[in-house]
MARPA-556478 format. One record per residue (C-alpha): residue in one letter; y, x, z. Coordinates in nm, 2 decimals, decimal comma, padded with zeros to 4 digits. Layout:
REM MARPA-556478
+------+--------+--------+--------+
: resn :      v :      u :      w :
+------+--------+--------+--------+
:    A :      Y :      X :      Z :
...
+------+--------+--------+--------+
END
This chain:
REM MARPA-556478
+------+--------+--------+--------+
: resn :      v :      u :      w :
+------+--------+--------+--------+
:    M : -00,01 :  00,01 :  00,02 :
:    R :  00,33 :  00,11 : -00,08 :
:    S :  00,60 :  00,22 :  00,24 :
:    A :  00,85 :  00,00 :  00,30 :
:    A :  01,07 :  00,30 :  00,10 :
:    V :  00,92 :  00,27 : -00,17 :
:    R :  00,96 : -00,08 : -00,24 :
:    A :  01,31 : -00,05 : -00,17 :
:    A :  01,37 :  00,22 : -00,42 :
:    T :  01,23 :  00,07 : -00,68 :
:    A :  01,31 : -00,33 : -00,61 :
:    L :  01,50 : -00,48 : -00,93 :
:    A :  01,87 : -00,54 : -00,84 :
:    W :  01,99 : -00,88 : -00,94 :
:    Q :  02,30 : -00,82 : -01,12 :
:    A :  02,58 : -01,03 : -01,32 :
:    V :  02,63 : -00,91 : -01,65 :
:    D :  03,00 : -00,69 : -01,68 :
:    G :  03,27 : -00,84 : -01,90 :
:    R :  03,50 : -00,66 : -01,84 :
:    A :  03,72 : -00,55 : -02,16 :
:    V :  03,70 : -00,17 : -02,24 :
:    P :  03,93 :  00,07 : -02,38 :
:    R :  04,01 :  00,06 : -02,77 :
:    R :  03,70 :  00,33 : -02,92 :
:    S :  03,83 :  00,61 : -03,05 :
:    T :  03,83 :  00,66 : -03,44 :
:    A :  03,65 :  01,03 : -03,48 :
:    L :  03,33 :  00,80 : -03,42 :
:    L :  03,39 :  00,66 : -03,76 :
:    A :  03,57 :  00,71 : -04,13 :
:    A :  03,64 :  00,54 : -04,35 :
:    R :  03,45 :  00,62 : -04,74 :
:    A :  03,48 :  00,48 : -05,07 :
:    C :  03,14 :  00,27 : -05,20 :
:    P :  02,83 :  00,49 : -05,14 :
:    V :  02,73 :  00,42 : -05,52 :
:    C :  03,00 :  00,44 : -05,76 :
:    D :  03,32 :  00,54 : -05,53 :
:    S :  03,48 :  00,24 : -05,57 :
:    T :  03,76 :  00,16 : -05,33 :
:    R :  03,73 : -00,22 : -05,37 :
:    A :  03,55 : -00,43 : -05,15 :
:    R :  03,52 : -00,67 : -04,93 :
:    P :  03,37 : -00,76 : -04,53 :
:    V :  03,06 : -00,98 : -04,51 :
:    L :  02,98 : -00,95 : -04,16 :
:    T :  03,14 : -00,80 : -03,85 :
:    L :  02,97 : -00,72 : -03,50 :
:    R :  03,28 : -00,66 : -03,27 :
:    D :  03,29 : -00,40 : -02,98 :
:    F :  02,92 : -00,36 : -03,05 :
:    Q :  02,80 : -00,09 : -02,78 :
:    F :  02,52 :  00,18 : -02,85 :
:    F :  02,27 :  00,18 : -02,61 :
:    T :  02,35 :  00,24 : -02,24 :
:    D :  02,70 :  00,22 : -02,04 :
:    S :  02,88 :  00,57 : -01,99 :
:    S :  03,18 :  00,65 : -01,84 :
:    T :  03,30 :  00,97 : -02,03 :
:    T :  03,20 :  00,89 : -02,41 :
:    R :  03,32 :  00,56 : -02,59 :
:    K :  02,99 :  00,40 : -02,72 :
:    R :  03,16 :  00,07 : -02,85 :
:    V :  03,29 :  00,02 : -03,22 :
:    D :  03,36 : -00,25 : -03,45 :
:    V :  03,04 : -00,24 : -03,72 :
:    T :  03,14 : -00,36 : -04,05 :
:    Q :  02,95 : -00,47 : -04,33 :
:    Q :  03,11 : -00,45 : -04,67 :
:    Q :  03,01 : -00,54 : -05,10 :
:    C :  03,22 : -00,32 : -05,37 :
:    L :  03,37 : -00,53 : -05,58 :
:    D :  03,28 : -00,34 : -05,89 :
:    C :  02,92 : -00,22 : -05,82 :
:    F :  02,85 : -00,49 : -05,58 :
:    A :  02,67 : -00,25 : -05,35 :
:    L :  02,65 : -00,34 : -04,98 :
:    H :  02,76 : -00,03 : -04,72 :
:    L :  02,90 : -00,02 : -04,38 :
:    N :  03,26 :  00,08 : -04,40 :
:    P :  03,40 :  00,23 : -04,21 :
:    A :  03,03 :  00,43 : -04,21 :
:    Y :  02,94 :  00,70 : -03,88 :
:    S :  03,12 :  00,97 : -03,87 :
:    R :  02,88 :  01,32 : -03,81 :
:    R :  03,02 :  01,33 : -03,44 :
:    G :  02,98 :  00,95 : -03,45 :
:    F :  02,60 :  00,92 : -03,58 :
:    A :  02,51 :  01,20 : -03,28 :
:    V :  02,70 :  01,02 : -03,01 :
:    L :  02,58 :  00,66 : -03,12 :
:    F :  02,24 :  00,69 : -03,15 :
:    R :  02,17 :  00,99 : -02,91 :
:    E :  01,96 :  00,78 : -02,73 :
:    A :  01,71 :  00,57 : -03,05 :
:    G :  01,41 :  00,73 : -02,96 :
:    R :  01,18 :  00,61 : -03,17 :
:    S :  01,34 :  00,35 : -03,38 :
:    Y :  01,32 :  00,52 : -03,68 :
:    G :  00,92 :  00,59 : -03,63 :
:    A :  00,66 :  00,39 : -03,89 :
:    T :  00,39 :  00,25 : -03,76 :
:    D :  00,06 :  00,49 : -03,70 :
:    A : -00,09 :  00,38 : -03,98 :
:    R :  00,17 :  00,46 : -04,24 :
:    P :  00,15 :  00,82 : -04,23 :
:    T : -00,17 :  00,80 : -04,35 :
:    E : -00,12 :  00,53 : -04,61 :
:    Q :  00,15 :  00,74 : -04,81 :
:    A : -00,04 :  01,01 : -04,77 :
:    G : -00,30 :  00,83 : -04,98 :
:    W : -00,04 :  00,69 : -05,23 :
:    L :  00,09 :  01,03 : -05,30 :
:    A : -00,27 :  01,17 : -05,38 :
:    E : -00,36 :  00,91 : -05,62 :
:    R : -00,04 :  01,00 : -05,78 :
:    G : -00,16 :  01,40 : -05,81 :
:    L :  00,11 :  01,51 : -05,58 :
:    L : -00,08 :  01,71 : -05,37 :
:    R : -00,24 :  01,95 : -05,55 :
:    A : -00,36 :  02,30 : -05,37 :
:    G : -00,03 :  02,51 : -05,34 :
:    S :  00,23 :  02,29 : -05,41 :
:    E :  00,51 :  02,27 : -05,20 :
:    L :  00,64 :  01,92 : -05,05 :
:    L :  00,97 :  01,88 : -04,85 :
:    D :  01,00 :  01,59 : -04,66 :
:    L :  01,38 :  01,47 : -04,59 :
:    G :  01,38 :  01,29 : -04,26 :
:    C :  01,04 :  01,42 : -04,11 :
:    Y :  01,07 :  01,29 : -03,76 :
:    D :  00,82 :  01,48 : -03,53 :
:    G :  00,62 :  01,57 : -03,86 :
:    S :  00,35 :  01,28 : -03,87 :
:    F :  00,35 :  01,26 : -04,20 :
:    L :  00,32 :  01,58 : -04,30 :
:    A :  00,07 :  01,62 : -04,06 :
:    A : -00,16 :  01,35 : -04,28 :
:    L : -00,10 :  01,62 : -04,60 :
:    P : -00,37 :  01,84 : -04,67 :
:    G : -00,34 :  02,18 : -04,52 :
:    D : -00,35 :  02,34 : -04,86 :
:    V : -00,02 :  02,22 : -04,95 :
:    R :  00,30 :  02,38 : -04,84 :
:    R :  00,45 :  02,14 : -04,58 :
:    V :  00,81 :  02,17 : -04,50 :
:    G :  00,98 :  01,86 : -04,29 :
:    V :  01,42 :  01,86 : -04,19 :
:    D :  01,54 :  01,63 : -03,95 :
:    A :  01,89 :  01,67 : -03,75 :
:    D :  01,64 :  01,55 : -03,46 :
:    A :  01,60 :  01,88 : -03,27 :
:    P :  01,38 :  01,74 : -02,99 :
:    A :  01,17 :  01,54 : -03,25 :
:    L :  01,14 :  01,90 : -03,41 :
:    A :  01,02 :  02,11 : -03,12 :
:    R :  00,75 :  01,81 : -03,05 :
:    G :  00,66 :  01,90 : -03,43 :
:    R :  00,65 :  02,27 : -03,38 :
:    R :  00,44 :  02,27 : -03,07 :
:    R :  00,18 :  02,03 : -03,22 :
:    W :  00,18 :  02,13 : -03,60 :
:    P :  00,22 :  02,47 : -03,62 :
:    G :  00,13 :  02,50 : -03,98 :
:    I :  00,43 :  02,31 : -04,07 :
:    T :  00,75 :  02,45 : -04,10 :
:    F :  01,03 :  02,27 : -03,97 :
:    V :  01,41 :  02,28 : -04,07 :
:    E :  01,71 :  02,17 : -03,80 :
:    G :  01,94 :  01,99 : -04,02 :
:    D :  02,22 :  01,74 : -04,14 :
:    P :  02,10 :  01,65 : -04,54 :
:    E :  02,35 :  01,74 : -04,70 :
:    R :  02,36 :  02,08 : -04,59 :
:    F :  02,02 :  02,22 : -04,45 :
:    A :  01,93 :  02,60 : -04,46 :
:    Y :  01,65 :  02,60 : -04,75 :
:    A :  01,53 :  02,85 : -04,94 :
:    G :  01,23 :  02,74 : -05,11 :
:    T :  01,18 :  02,53 : -05,45 :
:    P :  00,96 :  02,20 : -05,36 :
:    D :  00,77 :  02,05 : -05,64 :
:    V :  00,76 :  01,73 : -05,45 :
:    V :  01,01 :  01,58 : -05,20 :
:    T :  00,99 :  01,24 : -05,01 :
:    M :  01,23 :  01,02 : -04,83 :
:    F :  01,08 :  00,76 : -04,66 :
:    H :  01,31 :  00,52 : -04,50 :
:    V :  01,59 :  00,76 : -04,52 :
:    L :  01,87 :  00,73 : -04,82 :
:    E :  02,00 :  00,41 : -04,58 :
:    H :  02,09 :  00,62 : -04,33 :
:    L :  02,26 :  00,85 : -04,52 :
:    P :  02,62 :  00,86 : -04,56 :
:    R :  02,65 :  01,01 : -04,88 :
:    P :  02,32 :  00,93 : -05,04 :
:    V :  02,42 :  01,05 : -05,42 :
:    A :  02,53 :  01,39 : -05,31 :
:    V :  02,18 :  01,38 : -05,15 :
:    L :  02,04 :  01,30 : -05,43 :
:    R :  02,25 :  01,59 : -05,62 :
:    R :  02,14 :  01,85 : -05,38 :
:    L :  01,74 :  01,80 : -05,39 :
:    R :  01,78 :  01,78 : -05,77 :
:    R :  01,92 :  02,15 : -05,75 :
:    L :  01,66 :  02,25 : -05,52 :
:    A :  01,36 :  02,06 : -05,67 :
:    R :  01,16 :  02,28 : -05,94 :
:    P :  01,21 :  02,13 : -06,34 :
:    G :  00,95 :  01,88 : -06,35 :
:    A :  00,93 :  01,79 : -05,95 :
:    R :  00,91 :  01,42 : -05,83 :
:    L :  01,07 :  01,24 : -05,59 :
:    V :  00,96 :  00,99 : -05,39 :
:    V :  01,21 :  00,70 : -05,22 :
:    E :  01,15 :  00,47 : -04,99 :
:    V :  01,40 :  00,20 : -04,85 :
:    P :  01,44 : -00,17 : -04,76 :
:    I :  01,60 : -00,41 : -05,03 :
:    L :  01,80 : -00,71 : -05,01 :
:    E :  01,55 : -00,93 : -05,23 :
:    R :  01,33 : -00,87 : -04,97 :
:    G :  01,53 : -00,89 : -04,68 :
:    H :  01,46 : -01,22 : -04,55 :
:    T :  01,30 : -01,17 : -04,19 :
:    N :  01,28 : -01,35 : -03,84 :
:    D :  01,43 : -01,02 : -03,68 :
:    V :  01,79 : -01,09 : -03,51 :
:    N :  01,81 : -00,74 : -03,65 :
:    G :  01,85 : -00,85 : -04,00 :
:    F :  01,86 : -00,68 : -04,34 :
:    F :  02,19 : -00,56 : -04,23 :
:    S :  02,05 : -00,31 : -03,96 :
:    V :  02,31 : -00,12 : -03,73 :
:    Q :  02,14 :  00,19 : -03,82 :
:    H :  02,14 :  00,17 : -04,22 :
:    M :  02,50 :  00,29 : -04,39 :
:    T :  02,41 :  00,17 : -04,71 :
:    H :  02,22 : -00,17 : -04,81 :
:    F :  02,04 : -00,14 : -05,11 :
:    S :  01,91 : -00,40 : -05,37 :
:    R :  01,66 : -00,33 : -05,68 :
:    A :  02,04 : -00,32 : -05,89 :
:    T :  02,21 : -00,04 : -05,70 :
:    L :  01,91 :  00,16 : -05,58 :
:    R :  01,86 :  00,24 : -05,96 :
:    A :  02,23 :  00,32 : -06,00 :
:    C :  02,25 :  00,52 : -05,70 :
:    L :  01,92 :  00,74 : -05,82 :
:    A :  02,10 :  00,74 : -06,19 :
:    R :  02,43 :  00,89 : -06,02 :
:    G :  02,20 :  01,19 : -05,80 :
:    G :  02,00 :  01,28 : -06,19 :
:    W :  01,68 :  01,11 : -06,12 :
:    A :  01,49 :  00,87 : -06,38 :
:    V :  01,24 :  00,64 : -06,21 :
:    V :  00,88 :  00,69 : -06,34 :
:    E :  00,76 :  00,40 : -06,11 :
:    W :  00,86 :  00,11 : -05,94 :
:    S :  00,63 : -00,01 : -05,63 :
:    E :  00,73 : -00,31 : -05,36 :
:    M :  00,48 : -00,30 : -05,07 :
:    P :  00,31 : -00,52 : -04,93 :
:    G :  00,32 : -00,67 : -04,63 :
:    Y :  00,68 : -00,50 : -04,52 :
:    N :  01,05 : -00,44 : -04,67 :
:    G :  00,95 : -00,13 : -04,83 :
:    C :  01,09 : -00,06 : -05,20 :
:    R :  00,93 :  00,31 : -05,28 :
:    V :  01,00 :  00,46 : -05,63 :
:    L :  00,88 :  00,75 : -05,79 :
:    A :  01,14 :  00,95 : -05,96 :
:    A :  01,21 :  01,32 : -06,23 :
:    P :  01,52 :  01,46 : -06,30 :
:    T :  01,75 :  01,38 : -06,53 :
:    T :  02,12 :  01,42 : -06,65 :
:    E :  02,36 :  01,28 : -06,40 :
:    A :  02,50 :  00,92 : -06,45 :
:    S :  02,90 :  00,96 : -06,48 :
:    A :  02,92 :  00,59 : -06,47 :
:    V :  02,68 :  00,29 : -06,34 :
:    R :  02,71 : -00,08 : -06,36 :
:    G :  02,60 : -00,33 : -06,14 :
:    D :  02,48 : -00,70 : -06,07 :
:    A :  02,64 : -00,95 : -06,02 :
:    D :  02,34 : -01,17 : -05,89 :
:    D :  02,34 : -00,96 : -05,61 :
:    V :  02,59 : -01,20 : -05,49 :
:    A :  02,41 : -01,46 : -05,48 :
:    A :  02,10 : -01,26 : -05,32 :
:    L :  02,35 : -01,18 : -05,09 :
:    H :  02,42 : -01,51 : -04,99 :
:    A :  02,11 : -01,59 : -04,95 :
:    C :  02,00 : -01,31 : -04,72 :
:    L :  02,26 : -01,39 : -04,49 :
:    A :  02,15 : -01,77 : -04,50 :
:    S :  01,81 : -01,68 : -04,41 :
:    W :  01,95 : -01,43 : -04,13 :
:    H :  02,14 : -01,69 : -03,97 :
:    G :  01,80 : -01,97 : -03,98 :
:    A :  01,63 : -01,64 : -03,81 :
:    V :  01,91 : -01,59 : -03,52 :
:    A :  01,93 : -01,99 : -03,49 :
:    A :  01,51 : -01,99 : -03,43 :
:    V :  01,59 : -01,72 : -03,14 :
:    E :  01,84 : -01,92 : -03,00 :
:    R :  01,62 : -02,28 : -02,97 :
:    R :  01,31 : -02,00 : -02,83 :
:    L :  01,57 : -01,89 : -02,62 :
:    S :  01,62 : -02,25 : -02,43 :
:    A :  01,29 : -02,18 : -02,26 :
:    V :  01,51 : -02,00 : -01,97 :
:    G :  01,70 : -02,38 : -01,86 :
:    D :  01,90 : -02,33 : -01,63 :
:    A :  01,74 : -02,03 : -01,43 :
:    P :  01,95 : -01,89 : -01,19 :
:    R :  01,78 : -01,53 : -01,26 :
:    I :  01,69 : -01,41 : -01,56 :
:    V :  01,45 : -01,04 : -01,60 :
:    V :  01,51 : -00,91 : -01,96 :
:    W :  01,25 : -00,67 : -02,10 :
:    G :  01,47 : -00,44 : -02,33 :
:    A :  01,77 : -00,22 : -02,28 :
:    G :  01,81 : -00,12 : -02,67 :
:    L :  02,00 : -00,23 : -02,97 :
:    H :  01,79 : -00,57 : -03,01 :
:    T :  01,93 : -00,66 : -02,66 :
:    E :  02,25 : -00,60 : -02,76 :
:    L :  02,25 : -00,81 : -03,07 :
:    V :  02,07 : -01,07 : -02,83 :
:    H :  02,45 : -01,03 : -02,65 :
:    Q :  02,64 : -01,05 : -02,99 :
:    L :  02,48 : -01,33 : -03,14 :
:    T :  02,33 : -01,55 : -02,88 :
:    A :  02,45 : -01,77 : -02,58 :
:    L :  02,19 : -01,65 : -02,34 :
:    F :  02,42 : -01,37 : -02,20 :
:    H :  02,73 : -01,62 : -02,22 :
:    A :  02,62 : -01,99 : -02,09 :
:    S :  02,57 : -01,94 : -01,73 :
:    P :  02,86 : -01,71 : -01,59 :
:    E :  02,67 : -01,72 : -01,22 :
:    R :  02,34 : -01,63 : -01,33 :
:    R :  02,19 : -01,26 : -01,20 :
:    W :  02,00 : -01,00 : -01,41 :
:    A :  01,73 : -00,79 : -01,39 :
:    L :  01,68 : -00,54 : -01,69 :
:    V :  01,35 : -00,31 : -01,75 :
:    D :  01,29 : -00,06 : -02,03 :
:    G :  01,00 :  00,14 : -02,05 :
:    D :  01,20 :  00,41 : -02,21 :
:    P :  01,26 :  00,72 : -01,94 :
:    M :  01,60 :  00,79 : -02,12 :
:    K :  01,72 :  00,48 : -02,05 :
:    Q :  01,59 :  00,42 : -01,68 :
:    G :  01,82 :  00,48 : -01,37 :
:    R :  02,10 :  00,41 : -01,63 :
:    S :  02,28 :  00,02 : -01,73 :
:    W :  02,38 : -00,16 : -02,00 :
:    R :  02,68 : -00,36 : -01,96 :
:    G :  02,64 : -00,36 : -01,62 :
:    L :  02,32 : -00,41 : -01,51 :
:    R :  02,10 : -00,11 : -01,40 :
:    I :  01,84 : -00,04 : -01,63 :
:    H :  01,47 : -00,01 : -01,41 :
:    P :  01,12 :  00,09 : -01,52 :
:    P :  00,88 : -00,17 : -01,58 :
:    E :  00,72 : -00,06 : -01,25 :
:    A :  00,96 : -00,22 : -01,04 :
:    L :  00,90 : -00,59 : -01,14 :
:    A :  00,54 : -00,51 : -00,93 :
:    G :  00,72 : -00,42 : -00,62 :
:    S :  01,00 : -00,68 : -00,65 :
:    D :  01,00 : -01,08 : -00,57 :
:    V :  01,11 : -01,24 : -00,91 :
:    G :  01,01 : -01,56 : -00,80 :
:    E :  01,02 : -01,80 : -01,07 :
:    A :  01,24 : -01,58 : -01,29 :
:    P :  01,15 : -01,63 : -01,66 :
:    L :  01,10 : -01,33 : -01,82 :
:    V :  01,27 : -01,26 : -02,15 :
:    I :  01,12 : -01,02 : -02,40 :
:    S :  01,41 : -00,85 : -02,57 :
:    S :  01,20 : -00,65 : -02,83 :
:    Y :  01,04 : -00,74 : -03,21 :
:    G :  00,83 : -00,46 : -03,27 :
:    S :  00,68 : -00,44 : -02,96 :
:    Q :  00,69 : -00,79 : -02,83 :
:    E :  00,32 : -00,79 : -02,77 :
:    E :  00,29 : -00,48 : -02,60 :
:    I :  00,59 : -00,62 : -02,35 :
:    A :  00,39 : -00,91 : -02,33 :
:    A :  00,02 : -00,75 : -02,21 :
:    G :  00,26 : -00,48 : -02,02 :
:    A :  00,43 : -00,77 : -01,83 :
:    M :  00,12 : -00,95 : -01,75 :
:    R : -00,10 : -00,66 : -01,60 :
:    L :  00,21 : -00,60 : -01,37 :
:    G :  00,17 : -00,93 : -01,25 :
:    V :  00,41 : -01,15 : -01,48 :
:    A :  00,27 : -01,48 : -01,54 :
:    P :  00,20 : -01,61 : -01,90 :
:    G :  00,42 : -01,92 : -01,85 :
:    R :  00,70 : -01,73 : -01,75 :
:    L :  00,69 : -01,51 : -02,06 :
:    V :  00,98 : -01,57 : -02,34 :
:    R :  00,89 : -01,47 : -02,68 :
:    L :  01,15 : -01,50 : -02,92 :
:    Y :  00,91 : -01,44 : -03,22 :
:    A :  00,63 : -01,64 : -03,34 :
:    D :  00,51 : -01,37 : -03,57 :
:    V :  00,61 : -01,03 : -03,63 :
:    A :  00,63 : -00,75 : -03,94 :
:    V :  00,70 : -00,40 : -03,88 :
:    Y :  00,71 : -00,06 : -04,12 :
+------+--------+--------+--------+
END
């Protein structure tokens, strides 16, 4: 049996959400830019999330910005503007952790796809941009020279310890130091995170051997209908491609499409491309405007469905929320949950050690184990996560939370 001191140290703190306004944000976190596909400066806003907080509270670093999505009026590319500066990305996404990771089976599938197309020849060199900890590279044959590039130093350190046969390079996608000449370059769900995707594509074409192949995979607008409140317009993405704007971006970067695949089961458009002459200008597709409105309509429907599920909390005076990441910030931004009852008290838990002991909008973040040592009574437990919903539900029940107290926000989950 745990001592009274241990129980007190791990007990949940029931608190009110801090609704105080914060000072204006530092402009160093954001930078205005032209359209990332065609360089036009003509655009219109389509969606803004104001005072969006990235992860936990900080008394020293400004971590709230207005996130505004725009559509170019010349090529119709959808993009974040202003975009995160290099400093902004480093500050705002420092706690992202595995937010960019794929499911465990995805590296094996990707390796098999490359092998079927003869892209993993013995002695060839493959450069993976945005490699994270090297899980994909580790799934490739050992007789391929494997090089991974990422700006996430802790992830690269884990990869070096785990897979000494892989070369890991730390650096910005536009500036990393690399003396090789790859036969294959891969970018799985990376291009959408870059502020200057055309510049990166051009650099890769200059680095690669003649006859090299590029594999790019991104989510696309036409398949962006999801039941996730995060929606197609993820705050982690700087460019939101459609079929037309992805083709245009590749053309401006000096790559010609060889094969086009849209992956079953998740929003992934995978393109195999070969070097070509850079296109000096590109044309957009006006159908992207209708596709945008259809995607936004679908997203609003998804948010409405989440709002209806949240009605299960009723007038409960206390609520537990499991999840202190961007999903919870989106729930705060888009639903009535945190605003409907100022008298309500909250307890917040998260399994990420990077967040535990810190706070989000004034709520202290506890480890999930605190649930077992606290009197939560009849308080509902809202699962504030998309891809981890069922994992969290199972963990909560192991800690003694009754199934009837769990509030799931999604009837089904589809993840990359």
